[in-house]
N, C-alpha and C positions, 0 to 999 in steps of 0.2 A: 343401378349397380352401386353407386356410392351410398344410397339410402340403405341398402342391405348391409353394407359394411358398418355404418353407424348403428343400425339395429343390433347387429351381432356384437359390437363393442359394448353397447349399453347392457345387453343381456349378460355378457361375460362379467362386466363390472358389478352387476346386481347379484350374480350367483357367487362370486368370490369377493365379498366385501372386504374382509380382513387383508387378503393378499393385495387387492386393488389399492386400499388405503396406504399400505406399506410402500407399494411401488410409487404411487403418486407423491407421497410425502418424501421419499428418498430422492425422487427426481427434482422436487421443489428445493430441497436442501442442497442438492448438487448444483443446480443452476444458480442458486443464490451464492454459494461459495465461489463458483467460477466467476460470477459477475463481480464479487467483491475483490477477488484476486486480480482480475483484469483492471478494475479501477485503481487498485493500489500500484500495480506495475505502471499504468499510464501516468499516475501522479509522480512516481519515482523518475520516469524518463523525462517528464516535463519540468522537473525541478531545476531552477536557475536558468531556464532557457530564455529569459527576458533580458539577460545581460549579453552584450555583443562579444565580450571576450570571456565567455564562461569556462573555457578550458584553462584559464589562468586563475580561477578562484580556488582558494584553499580554506580549510577549516582548521583554526588554531584551537587546540584543546589544552587544558591545564590540569596537571595532576598535583593534588594537595594531599598531605598526610594528616589524618585526624585520628588520634588515639592509636597510632601504629598501623592504621588501615588506609591504604591509598584510595582516594576518590577522584574521579575524573569529571571535570566541568567544561562545558562548552563556552561559557562566558569568560572573558579575559578582561584585565584592567584597561581602562580607556587610554592611558599613556602608551600602551603597546601600539595602538593604531596611529597615534600621533607620531611616534618614533618612526614607524614604517613610512608614513607620508613624508616626513622630513628627509629620510634617507633617499627616498625616490626622487624628491625635488632636486637634490644635489647631483644626482647622476645624469 
């Protein structure tokens, strides 16, 4: 019975080559996109999970103005971290 299904499927693919190629290519692109989205979401959920107090992590961003246009940077000056650690040690 299964052999008949495979024979019929192969005949259908051979008779409708253009339609079959479009369907198979679309399926391949869809599966690839779904896999990439899954990997991206998994990476986002796993970000900073190696820190024990990850709910206390913050991202400090700095806005600087160049030629009248604001630009946002992730990097901040080193003394900012030193000042934070000094304040924390006093508390």
